[in-house]
C-alpha positions as CSV (number, residue, x, y, z in Angstrom):
1,M,-19.8,15.7,29.8
2,T,-22.8,13.9,28.8
3,T,-22.9,10.0,28.5
4,R,-23.2,10.3,24.8
5,S,-19.9,12.5,24.5
6,I,-18.2,10.0,26.7
7,H,-18.8,7.0,24.3
8,A,-18.1,9.1,21.2
9,L,-14.6,10.0,22.5
10,P,-13.1,6.6,22.3
11,A,-14.8,5.9,18.9
12,A,-13.2,9.2,17.6
13,L,-9.9,8.3,19.1
14,L,-9.9,4.9,17.6
15,L,-10.8,6.3,14.2
16,A,-7.9,8.8,14.3
17,L,-5.4,6.2,15.1
18,S,-6.6,3.9,12.5
19,V,-6.3,6.3,9.5
20,P,-2.3,6.0,9.6
21,A,-2.6,2.2,9.6
22,L,-4.7,2.3,6.4
23,A,-2.0,4.3,4.5
24,Q,0.3,2.1,2.3
25,P,3.9,2.9,2.8
26,T,5.9,4.0,-0.4
27,P,7.9,0.9,-1.4
28,S,11.8,1.3,-1.6
29,P,13.5,1.0,-5.0
30,R,14.8,-2.5,-3.9
31,E,11.3,-3.7,-3.1
32,C,10.0,-2.4,-6.4
33,A,12.9,-4.1,-8.4
34,L,12.3,-7.4,-6.5
35,R,8.5,-7.7,-6.6
36,D,7.0,-10.8,-8.1
37,D,4.7,-9.2,-10.7
38,A,7.4,-9.7,-13.5
39,P,7.1,-7.2,-16.5
40,P,7.3,-8.8,-19.9
41,E,10.9,-7.9,-20.4
42,T,11.6,-9.9,-17.2
43,T,9.8,-12.9,-18.9
44,A,11.8,-12.5,-22.1
45,A,15.0,-12.3,-19.9
46,F,14.1,-15.7,-18.2
47,A,13.7,-17.1,-21.7
48,A,17.1,-15.8,-22.8
49,I,18.8,-17.1,-19.5
50,L,17.0,-20.5,-20.1
51,A,18.5,-20.8,-23.4
52,K,22.1,-19.9,-22.3
53,I,21.9,-22.5,-19.5
54,K,20.4,-25.2,-21.7
55,A,23.3,-24.6,-24.2
56,R,25.9,-24.8,-21.6
57,F,24.4,-27.6,-19.4
58,P,22.0,-29.5,-21.7
59,D,21.2,-32.3,-19.3
60,A,20.9,-30.1,-16.1
61,H,17.7,-29.6,-14.2
62,I,17.0,-26.1,-13.3
63,L,15.8,-25.8,-9.7
64,K,15.2,-22.2,-9.2
65,I,15.5,-18.8,-11.0
66,E,15.3,-15.5,-9.0
67,R,15.8,-11.8,-9.4
68,T,18.0,-10.4,-6.6
69,A,19.8,-7.0,-5.9
70,L,23.7,-7.2,-5.8
71,D,23.9,-3.8,-3.9
72,L,21.9,-2.6,-0.9
73,E,20.1,0.1,-2.8
74,G,18.7,-2.5,-5.3
75,R,20.0,-0.5,-8.3
76,R,22.2,-3.4,-9.7
77,L,20.0,-6.5,-10.3
78,A,21.0,-10.1,-11.2
79,Y,19.4,-13.3,-11.9
80,E,20.5,-16.1,-9.7
81,V,20.1,-19.6,-11.1
82,K,20.2,-22.8,-9.0
83,L,20.8,-25.9,-11.3
84,L,21.4,-29.7,-10.8
85,P,23.8,-31.0,-13.5
86,Q,24.4,-34.7,-14.3
87,D,27.3,-35.0,-11.9
88,G,24.8,-34.3,-8.8
89,R,26.4,-31.3,-7.5
90,I,24.2,-28.2,-7.2
91,A,25.6,-25.2,-9.1
92,W,24.7,-21.6,-9.0
93,L,25.0,-19.2,-11.8
94,R,24.6,-15.4,-11.8
95,F,23.6,-13.2,-14.5
96,D,23.5,-9.5,-14.8
97,A,19.9,-8.5,-15.3
98,R,20.7,-5.7,-17.8
99,T,23.1,-7.5,-20.2
100,L,22.2,-10.9,-19.3
101,E,25.9,-11.9,-19.3
102,P,27.2,-14.5,-16.7
103,L,28.8,-12.8,-13.6
104,Q,31.8,-13.9,-11.4
105,G,33.8,-15.6,-14.4
106,A,32.8,-18.7,-16.4
107,A,32.8,-21.5,-13.8
108,P,29.5,-21.9,-11.8
109,E,29.7,-21.8,-8.0
110,R,29.3,-25.4,-6.7
111,D,28.0,-26.7,-3.5
112,C,29.8,-29.7,-1.8
113,A,30.1,-33.0,-4.0
114,P,27.5,-35.6,-2.9
115,S,28.6,-38.2,-0.5
């Protein structure tokens, strides 16, 4: 082997090993459903959910709204809303992402009362 071929071998090996690293993996359905680049229908859903929350809790402060998957495959999506009503106890609401109807009954889940 010549000196030139000895130096070319590590370069070729490095190139061959780096090609799979450049390939982007195909995202799972759950990752696609939970991505941050919200389509227009998601924006409309947020507006509809905000209207429902403001009608039910007019003086509450909305702390967070996020899309989540209710199952492991990411096929059943929901919006989880964290809000702070006037009584000072953080409440969590869940809405079905398809129908925008509240999940888990009519009462919000609440964290412990403030001390």
